[in-house]
DRENTORKOL-3810 file (N, C-alpha, C; in nm, 4 decimals):
REM DRENTORKOL-3810
@n.u->20.9804; n.v->1.3696; n.w->7.6160; ca.u->21.0239; ca.v->1.3210; ca.w->7.4873; c.u->20.9216; c.v->1.2227; c.w->7.4333
@n.u->20.9122; n.v->1.2207; n.w->7.3055; ca.u->20.8160; ca.v->1.1336; ca.w->7.2396; c.u->20.8761; c.v->0.9961; c.w->7.2163
@n.u->20.7925; n.v->0.8963; n.w->7.2238; ca.u->20.8354; ca.v->0.7660; ca.w->7.1754; c.u->20.8093; c.v->0.7671; c.w->7.0253
@n.u->20.8226; n.v->0.6537; n.w->6.9609; ca.u->20.8099; ca.v->0.6529; ca.w->6.8162; c.u->20.6697; c.v->0.6888; c.w->6.7700
@n.u->20.5687; n.v->0.6176; n.w->6.8169; ca.u->20.4338; ca.v->0.6443; ca.w->6.7706; c.u->20.4240; c.v->0.6302; c.w->6.6203
@n.u->20.3196; n.v->0.6869; n.w->6.5662; ca.u->20.2953; ca.v->0.6820; ca.w->6.4229; c.u->20.3691; c.v->0.7963; c.w->6.3537
@n.u->20.4177; n.v->0.7705; n.w->6.2353; ca.u->20.4859; ca.v->0.8726; ca.w->6.1570; c.u->20.3804; c.v->0.9536; c.w->6.0822
@n.u->20.3575; n.v->1.0772; n.w->6.1258; ca.u->20.2566; ca.v->1.1632; ca.w->6.0648; c.u->20.3129; c.v->1.2536; c.w->5.9553
@n.u->20.4412; n.v->1.2411; n.w->5.9258; ca.u->20.5021; ca.v->1.3254; ca.w->5.8232; c.u->20.4699; c.v->1.2705; c.w->5.6845
@n.u->20.4811; n.v->1.3552; n.w->5.5836; ca.u->20.4507; ca.v->1.3141; ca.w->5.4463; c.u->20.5573; c.v->1.2193; c.w->5.3943
@n.u->20.5114; n.v->1.1040; n.w->5.3419; ca.u->20.6037; ca.v->1.0052; ca.w->5.2883; c.u->20.6941; c.v->1.0701; c.w->5.1833
@n.u->20.8223; n.v->1.0407; n.w->5.1945; ca.u->20.9189; ca.v->1.0881; ca.w->5.0969; c.u->20.9836; c.v->1.2199; c.w->5.1309
@n.u->20.9264; n.v->1.2931; n.w->5.2264; ca.u->20.9868; ca.v->1.4193; ca.w->5.2690; c.u->21.0996; c.v->1.3917; c.w->5.3680
@n.u->21.1816; n.v->1.4922; n.w->5.3898; ca.u->21.2956; ca.v->1.4762; ca.w->5.4805; c.u->21.2515; c.v->1.4418; c.w->5.6222
@n.u->21.1420; n.v->1.5015; n.w->5.6687; ca.u->21.0948; ca.v->1.4751; ca.w->5.8050; c.u->21.0496; c.v->1.3296; c.w->5.8190
@n.u->20.9789; n.v->1.2785; n.w->5.7195; ca.u->20.9354; ca.v->1.1387; ca.w->5.7217; c.u->21.0574; c.v->1.0476; c.w->5.7315
@n.u->21.1573; n.v->1.0737; n.w->5.6485; ca.u->21.2771; ca.v->0.9899; ca.w->5.6489; c.u->21.3506; c.v->0.9976; c.w->5.7825
@n.u->21.3699; n.v->1.1179; n.w->5.8346; ca.u->21.4427; ca.v->1.1335; ca.w->5.9612; c.u->21.3723; c.v->1.0579; c.w->6.0736
@n.u->21.2395; n.v->1.0641; n.w->6.0772; ca.u->21.1627; ca.v->0.9901; ca.w->6.1775; c.u->21.1903; c.v->0.8404; c.w->6.1639
@n.u->21.1790; n.v->0.7876; n.w->6.0420; ca.u->21.1973; ca.v->0.6440; ca.w->6.0192; c.u->21.3407; c.v->0.5996; c.w->6.0473
@n.u->21.4376; n.v->0.6795; n.w->6.0069; ca.u->21.5780; ca.v->0.6411; ca.w->6.0289; c.u->21.6124; c.v->0.6411; c.w->6.1770
@n.u->21.5654; n.v->0.7424; n.w->6.2496; ca.u->21.5901; ca.v->0.7454; ca.w->6.3945; c.u->21.5259; c.v->0.6243; c.w->6.4615
@n.u->21.4075; n.v->0.5880; n.w->6.4177; ca.u->21.3401; ca.v->0.4702; ca.w->6.4718; c.u->21.4254; c.v->0.3451; c.w->6.4484
@n.u->21.4818; n.v->0.3306; n.w->6.3283; ca.u->21.5709; ca.v->0.2174; ca.w->6.2983; c.u->21.6909; c.v->0.2143; c.w->6.3925
@n.u->21.7389; n.v->0.3319; n.w->6.4296; ca.u->21.8566; ca.v->0.3428; ca.w->6.5162; c.u->21.8232; c.v->0.3312; c.w->6.6645
@n.u->21.6936; n.v->0.3185; n.w->6.6961; ca.u->21.6521; ca.v->0.3077; ca.w->6.8356; c.u->21.6551; c.v->0.4398; c.w->6.9099
@n.u->21.6458; n.v->0.5495; n.w->6.8358; ca.u->21.6483; ca.v->0.6832; ca.w->6.8959; c.u->21.5118; c.v->0.7480; c.w->6.8771
@n.u->21.4633; n.v->0.8123; n.w->6.9812; ca.u->21.3303; ca.v->0.8720; ca.w->6.9742; c.u->21.3324; c.v->1.0025; c.w->6.8953
@n.u->21.2156; n.v->1.0397; n.w->6.8505; ca.u->21.1952; ca.v->1.1654; ca.w->6.7778; c.u->21.0465; c.v->1.1984; c.w->6.7860
@n.u->21.0146; n.v->1.3256; n.w->6.7898; ca.u->20.8743; ca.v->1.3658; ca.w->6.7951; c.u->20.8032; c.v->1.3356; c.w->6.6647
@n.u->20.6767; n.v->1.2987; n.w->6.6735; ca.u->20.6034; ca.v->1.2679; ca.w->6.5512; c.u->20.5097; c.v->1.3807; c.w->6.5081
@n.u->20.5158; n.v->1.4942; n.w->6.5774; ca.u->20.4313; ca.v->1.6079; ca.w->6.5393; c.u->20.5092; c.v->1.7384; c.w->6.5554
@n.u->20.6304; n.v->1.7420; n.w->6.5013; ca.u->20.7142; ca.v->1.8613; ca.w->6.5127; c.u->20.6939; c.v->1.9580; c.w->6.3970
@n.u->20.6058; n.v->1.9255; n.w->6.3042; ca.u->20.5779; ca.v->2.0155; ca.w->6.1930; c.u->20.6828; c.v->2.0058; c.w->6.0838
@n.u->20.6892; n.v->2.1119; n.w->6.0029; ca.u->20.7876; ca.v->2.1176; ca.w->5.8953; c.u->20.9282; c.v->2.1145; c.w->5.9536
@n.u->21.0223; n.v->2.0719; n.w->5.8730; ca.u->21.1612; ca.v->2.0619; ca.w->5.9183; c.u->21.2110; c.v->2.1935; c.w->5.9773
@n.u->21.1651; n.v->2.3052; n.w->5.9234; ca.u->21.2054; ca.v->2.4375; ca.w->5.9743; c.u->21.1861; c.v->2.4475; c.w->6.1258
@n.u->21.0819; n.v->2.3830; n.w->6.1783; ca.u->21.0454; ca.v->2.3938; ca.w->6.3198; c.u->21.1118; c.v->2.2910; c.w->6.4108
@n.u->21.1840; n.v->2.1959; n.w->6.3556; ca.u->21.2290; ca.v->2.0824; ca.w->6.4356; c.u->21.3219; c.v->2.1191; c.w->6.5501
@n.u->21.4199; n.v->2.2027; n.w->6.5308; ca.u->21.5139; ca.v->2.2340; ca.w->6.6398; c.u->21.4410; c.v->2.2988; c.w->6.7562
@n.u->21.3536; n.v->2.3941; n.w->6.7276; ca.u->21.2798; ca.v->2.4622; ca.w->6.8343; c.u->21.1847; c.v->2.3665; c.w->6.9056
@n.u->21.1134; n.v->2.2845; n.w->6.8294; ca.u->21.0204; ca.v->2.1896; ca.w->6.8910; c.u->21.0943; c.v->2.0808; c.w->6.9684
@n.u->21.2078; n.v->2.0363; n.w->6.9173; ca.u->21.2874; ca.v->1.9363; ca.w->6.9895; c.u->21.3355; c.v->1.9934; c.w->7.1222
@n.u->21.3869; n.v->2.1148; n.w->7.1189; ca.u->21.4357; ca.v->2.1805; ca.w->7.2411; c.u->21.3225; c.v->2.1921; c.w->7.3427
@n.u->21.2046; n.v->2.2329; n.w->7.2984; ca.u->21.0925; ca.v->2.2493; ca.w->7.3921; c.u->21.0400; c.v->2.1154; c.w->7.4430
@n.u->21.0778; n.v->2.0056; n.w->7.3762; ca.u->21.0401; ca.v->1.8713; ca.w->7.4211; c.u->21.1527; c.v->1.8016; c.w->7.4965
@n.u->21.2555; n.v->1.8760; n.w->7.5359; ca.u->21.3606; ca.v->1.8205; ca.w->7.6204; c.u->21.4791; c.v->1.7586; c.w->7.5494
@n.u->21.4852; n.v->1.7697; n.w->7.4182; ca.u->21.5991; ca.v->1.7162; ca.w->7.3443; c.u->21.7155; c.v->1.8142; c.w->7.3522
@n.u->21.8372; n.v->1.7616; n.w->7.3512; ca.u->21.9569; ca.v->1.8448; ca.w->7.3458; c.u->21.9767; c.v->1.8891; c.w->7.2012
@n.u->21.9870; n.v->2.0193; n.w->7.1787; ca.u->22.0098; ca.v->2.0752; ca.w->7.0454; c.u->22.1336; c.v->2.1635; c.w->7.0537
@n.u->22.2340; n.v->2.1332; n.w->6.9702; ca.u->22.3564; ca.v->2.2126; ca.w->6.9699; c.u->22.4180; c.v->2.2109; c.w->6.8309
@n.u->22.5412; n.v->2.2571; n.w->6.8193; ca.u->22.6096; ca.v->2.2620; ca.w->6.6898; c.u->22.7187; c.v->2.1565; c.w->6.6773
@n.u->22.7083; n.v->2.0498; n.w->6.7580; ca.u->22.8076; ca.v->1.9428; ca.w->6.7578; c.u->22.7440; c.v->1.8136; c.w->6.7072
@n.u->22.7951; n.v->1.7568; n.w->6.5979; ca.u->22.7348; ca.v->1.6344; ca.w->6.5444; c.u->22.7672; c.v->1.5113; c.w->6.6274
@n.u->22.6804; n.v->1.4134; n.w->6.6195; ca.u->22.7062; ca.v->1.2793; ca.w->6.6723; c.u->22.6336; c.v->1.1819; c.w->6.5804
@n.u->22.6844; n.v->1.0614; n.w->6.5714; ca.u->22.6215; ca.v->0.9614; ca.w->6.4858; c.u->22.4796; c.v->0.9362; c.w->6.5355
@n.u->22.3843; n.v->0.9413; n.w->6.4443; ca.u->22.2435; ca.v->0.9225; ca.w->6.4777; c.u->22.1692; c.v->1.0508; c.w->6.5072
@n.u->22.2413; n.v->1.1615; n.w->6.5245; ca.u->22.1751; ca.v->1.2901; ca.w->6.5500; c.u->22.1037; c.v->1.3375; c.w->6.4238
@n.u->22.0027; n.v->1.4187; n.w->6.4440; ca.u->21.9323; ca.v->1.4817; ca.w->6.3327; c.u->22.0053; c.v->1.6109; c.w->6.2984
@n.u->22.0393; n.v->1.6270; n.w->6.1722; ca.u->22.0988; ca.v->1.7507; ca.w->6.1219; c.u->21.9832; c.v->1.8415; c.w->6.0829
@n.u->21.9828; n.v->1.9638; n.w->6.1336; ca.u->21.8716; ca.v->2.0555; ca.w->6.1095; c.u->21.9199; c.v->2.1840; c.w->6.0448
@n.u->21.8455; n.v->2.2301; n.w->5.9443; ca.u->21.8698; ca.v->2.3609; ca.w->5.8829; c.u->21.7379; c.v->2.4363; c.w->5.8769
@n.u->21.7396; n.v->2.5597; n.w->5.9264; ca.u->21.6225; ca.v->2.6460; ca.w->5.9120; c.u->21.6039; c.v->2.6808; c.w->5.7645
@n.u->21.4823; n.v->2.7163; n.w->5.7276; ca.u->21.4541; ca.v->2.7606; ca.w->5.5912; c.u->21.5474; c.v->2.8753; c.w->5.5553
@n.u->21.6020; n.v->2.8699; n.w->5.4357; ca.u->21.6897; ca.v->2.9761; ca.w->5.3888; c.u->21.8343; c.v->2.9644; c.w->5.4332
@n.u->21.8682; n.v->2.8576; n.w->5.5058; ca.u->22.0071; ca.v->2.8377; ca.w->5.5483; c.u->22.0597; c.v->2.7058; c.w->5.4935
@n.u->22.1877; n.v->2.7012; n.w->5.4663; ca.u->22.2544; ca.v->2.5780; ca.w->5.4222; c.u->22.1862; c.v->2.5106; c.w->5.3038
@n.u->22.1269; n.v->2.5903; n.w->5.2164; ca.u->22.0614; ca.v->2.5365; ca.w->5.0978; c.u->21.9196; c.v->2.4879; c.w->5.1196
@n.u->21.8682; n.v->2.4981; n.w->5.2416; ca.u->21.7310; ca.v->2.4543; ca.w->5.2702; c.u->21.6314; c.v->2.5579; c.w->5.2187
@n.u->21.5238; n.v->2.5109; n.w->5.1638; ca.u->21.4212; ca.v->2.5996; ca.w->5.1100; c.u->21.3187; c.v->2.6344; c.w->5.2168
@n.u->21.1998; n.v->2.6723; n.w->5.1750; ca.u->21.0969; ca.v->2.7288; ca.w->5.2608; c.u->21.0528; c.v->2.6486; c.w->5.3811
@n.u->21.0676; n.v->2.5169; n.w->5.3794; ca.u->21.0243; ca.v->2.4368; ca.w->5.4937; c.u->21.1410; c.v->2.3853; c.w->5.5765
@n.u->21.2630; n.v->2.4309; n.w->5.5474; ca.u->21.3794; ca.v->2.3826; ca.w->5.6194; c.u->21.4177; c.v->2.2429; c.w->5.5733
@n.u->21.5125; n.v->2.1827; n.w->5.6429; ca.u->21.5572; ca.v->2.0487; ca.w->5.6055; c.u->21.6130; c.v->1.9756; c.w->5.7264
@n.u->21.5900; n.v->1.8444; n.w->5.7306; ca.u->21.6507; ca.v->1.7569; ca.w->5.8303; c.u->21.7092; c.v->1.6345; c.w->5.7609
@n.u->21.8137; n.v->1.5804; n.w->5.8207; ca.u->21.8798; ca.v->1.4593; ca.w->5.7736; c.u->21.9328; c.v->1.3882; c.w->5.8977
@n.u->21.9985; n.v->1.2760; n.w->5.8800; ca.u->22.0518; ca.v->1.1997; ca.w->5.9930; c.u->22.2015; c.v->1.1773; c.w->5.9723
@n.u->22.2793; n.v->1.2019; n.w->6.0773; ca.u->22.4246; ca.v->1.1813; ca.w->6.0712; c.u->22.4531; c.v->1.0312; c.w->6.0705
@n.u->22.5219; n.v->0.9859; n.w->5.9673; ca.u->22.5608; ca.v->0.8454; ca.w->5.9563; c.u->22.7044; c.v->0.8231; c.w->6.0024
@n.u->22.7910; n.v->0.9218; n.w->5.9795; ca.u->22.9296; ca.v->0.9091; ca.w->6.0255; c.u->22.9931; c.v->1.0464; c.w->6.0377
@n.u->23.0928; n.v->1.0517; n.w->6.1254; ca.u->23.1775; ca.v->1.1698; ca.w->6.1387; c.u->23.3131; c.v->1.1284; c.w->6.0837
@n.u->23.3579; n.v->1.1988; n.w->5.9836; ca.u->23.4772; ca.v->1.1595; ca.w->5.9098; c.u->23.6040; c.v->1.2196; c.w->5.9708
@n.u->23.7197; n.v->1.1565; n.w->5.9468; ca.u->23.8453; ca.v->1.2032; ca.w->6.0069; c.u->23.8781; c.v->1.3500; c.w->5.9776
@n.u->23.8315; n.v->1.4016; n.w->5.8635; ca.u->23.8603; ca.v->1.5412; ca.w->5.8287; c.u->23.7609; c.v->1.6400; c.w->5.8896
@n.u->23.6670; n.v->1.5887; n.w->5.9730; ca.u->23.5680; ca.v->1.6748; ca.w->6.0372; c.u->23.4398; c.v->1.6912; c.w->5.9589
@n.u->23.4362; n.v->1.6411; n.w->5.8362; ca.u->23.3114; ca.v->1.6424; ca.w->5.7596; c.u->23.2185; c.v->1.5357; c.w->5.8166
@n.u->23.0923; n.v->1.5407; n.w->5.7787; ca.u->22.9970; ca.v->1.4385; ca.w->5.8221; c.u->22.9256; c.v->1.3807; c.w->5.7006
@n.u->22.8895; n.v->1.2552; n.w->5.7104; ca.u->22.8098; ca.v->1.1901; ca.w->5.6078; c.u->22.6688; c.v->1.1776; c.w->5.6619
@n.u->22.5711; n.v->1.2203; n.w->5.5804; ca.u->22.4315; ca.v->1.2174; ca.w->5.6226; c.u->22.3487; c.v->1.1366; c.w->5.5242
@n.u->22.2396; n.v->1.0796; n.w->5.5747; ca.u->22.1391; ca.v->1.0174; ca.w->5.4889; c.u->22.0139; c.v->1.1022; c.w->5.4990
@n.u->21.9363; n.v->1.1031; n.w->5.3905; ca.u->21.8214; ca.v->1.1941; ca.w->5.3860; c.u->21.7282; c.v->1.1588; c.w->5.2715
@n.u->21.6122; n.v->1.2208; n.w->5.2733; ca.u->21.5206; ca.v->1.2235; ca.w->5.1598; c.u->21.4871; c.v->1.3698; c.w->5.1347
@n.u->21.4371; n.v->1.3961; n.w->5.0152; ca.u->21.3962; ca.v->1.5324; ca.w->4.9838; c.u->21.5125; c.v->1.6236; c.w->4.9502
@n.u->21.6298; n.v->1.5675; n.w->4.9292; ca.u->21.7466; ca.v->1.6480; ca.w->4.8919; c.u->21.8176; c.v->1.5759; c.w->4.7799
@n.u->21.7964; n.v->1.6046; n.w->4.6588; ca.u->21.7169; ca.v->1.7154; ca.w->4.6062; c.u->21.5732; c.v->1.6783; c.w->4.5711
@n.u->21.5380; n.v->1.5492; n.w->4.5744; ca.u->21.4061; ca.v->1.5070; ca.w->4.5282; c.u->21.3347; c.v->1.4245; c.w->4.6340
@n.u->21.2069; n.v->1.4538; n.w->4.6575; ca.u->21.1273; ca.v->1.3781; ca.w->4.7548; c.u->21.1163; c.v->1.2323; c.w->4.7113
@n.u->21.1130; n.v->1.1438; n.w->4.8105; ca.u->21.0895; ca.v->1.0030; ca.w->4.7849; c.u->21.2131; c.v->0.9198; c.w->4.7574
@n.u->21.3290; n.v->0.9844; n.w->4.7463; ca.u->21.4520; ca.v->0.9117; ca.w->4.7180; c.u->21.5531; c.v->0.9346; c.w->4.8290
@n.u->21.6036; n.v->0.8250; n.w->4.8843; ca.u->21.7080; ca.v->0.8352; ca.w->4.9861; c.u->21.8392; c.v->0.8708; c.w->4.9177
@n.u->21.9096; n.v->0.9664; n.w->4.9751; ca.u->22.0411; ca.v->1.0030; ca.w->4.9242; c.u->22.1403; c.v->1.0085; c.w->5.0399
@n.u->22.2658; n.v->0.9961; n.w->5.0048; ca.u->22.3763; ca.v->1.0075; ca.w->5.1003; c.u->22.4641; c.v->1.1211; c.w->5.0493
@n.u->22.5040; n.v->1.2108; n.w->5.1373; ca.u->22.5961; ca.v->1.3167; ca.w->5.0958; c.u->22.6873; c.v->1.3525; c.w->5.2118
@n.u->22.7910; n.v->1.4244; n.w->5.1793; ca.u->22.8879; ca.v->1.4690; ca.w->5.2788; c.u->22.8749; c.v->1.6191; c.w->5.2962
@n.u->22.8712; n.v->1.6623; n.w->5.4208; ca.u->22.8726; ca.v->1.8045; ca.w->5.4552; c.u->23.0148; c.v->1.8365; c.w->5.4995
@n.u->23.0763; n.v->1.9340; n.w->5.4347; ca.u->23.2166; ca.v->1.9663; ca.w->5.4616; c.u->23.2367; c.v->2.0136; c.w->5.6051
@n.u->23.3575; n.v->1.9934; n.w->5.6538; ca.u->23.3916; ca.v->2.0332; ca.w->5.7908; c.u->23.3660; c.v->2.1814; c.w->5.8133
@n.u->23.3892; n.v->2.2628; n.w->5.7116; ca.u->23.3701; ca.v->2.4075; ca.w->5.7265; c.u->23.2235; c.v->2.4466; c.w->5.7406
@n.u->23.1314; n.v->2.3581; n.w->5.7021; ca.u->22.9875; ca.v->2.3868; ca.w->5.7097; c.u->22.9179; c.v->2.3194; c.w->5.8280
@n.u->22.9847; n.v->2.2240; n.w->5.8914; ca.u->22.9200; ca.v->2.1443; ca.w->5.9963; c.u->22.8623; c.v->2.2310; c.w->6.1076
@n.u->22.9397; n.v->2.3235; n.w->6.1618; ca.u->22.8953; ca.v->2.4033; ca.w->6.2769; c.u->22.7822; c.v->2.4996; c.w->6.2442
@n.u->22.7515; n.v->2.5193; n.w->6.1153; ca.u->22.6409; ca.v->2.6084; ca.w->6.0790; c.u->22.5058; c.v->2.5372; c.w->6.0857
@n.u->22.5066; n.v->2.4093; n.w->6.1189; ca.u->22.3837; ca.v->2.3307; ca.w->6.1330; c.u->22.3513; c.v->2.3104; c.w->6.2809
@n.u->22.2247; n.v->2.2859; n.w->6.3090; ca.u->22.1831; ca.v->2.2394; ca.w->6.4414; c.u->22.1861; c.v->2.0872; c.w->6.4399
@n.u->22.2121; n.v->2.0286; n.w->6.5563; ca.u->22.2077; ca.v->1.8835; ca.w->6.5709; c.u->22.1158; c.v->1.8506; c.w->6.6873
@n.u->22.0163; n.v->1.7674; n.w->6.6599; ca.u->21.9187; ca.v->1.7257; ca.w->6.7604; c.u->21.9613; c.v->1.5878; c.w->6.8082
@n.u->21.9877; n.v->1.5768; n.w->6.9392; ca.u->22.0390; ca.v->1.4512; ca.w->6.9964; c.u->21.9305; c.v->1.3801; c.w->7.0760
END
C-alpha cells in the first residue's frame, strides 16, 4: 500500500480530490493509480480491499460509462451512511472540475459502485 506521498493527479479532478480527502482522514491511497476508471483495479492489485459495501472514508468508484461516469470514470469519498441506506459523498469534478460538491447516492444505487477501503 502506498503512503500519501505527492499528489500527482490533476488539480480539481475527482482523483486529486479523493487523494487529498483521504489524506485528511488519515487513510492511505495510491498516488499513481491513473484515471479514476483504473482505481478499483489498481487498488486491488496494491492490496486494498475493494467491494460493494460502503464505509465512511472509503473511496466510491465508478468505471467509465457506469453510474453517470464519463470516459475517465469517477471517484468520490463516503462522508456518511444514512439511515435509509443512501450515502453522502464529497467530490470534485461532478459536475465541474475544481469545485467540491456534496451529493447523496440513493440506497438503490449504492451496491452498483465499488468501494475502496
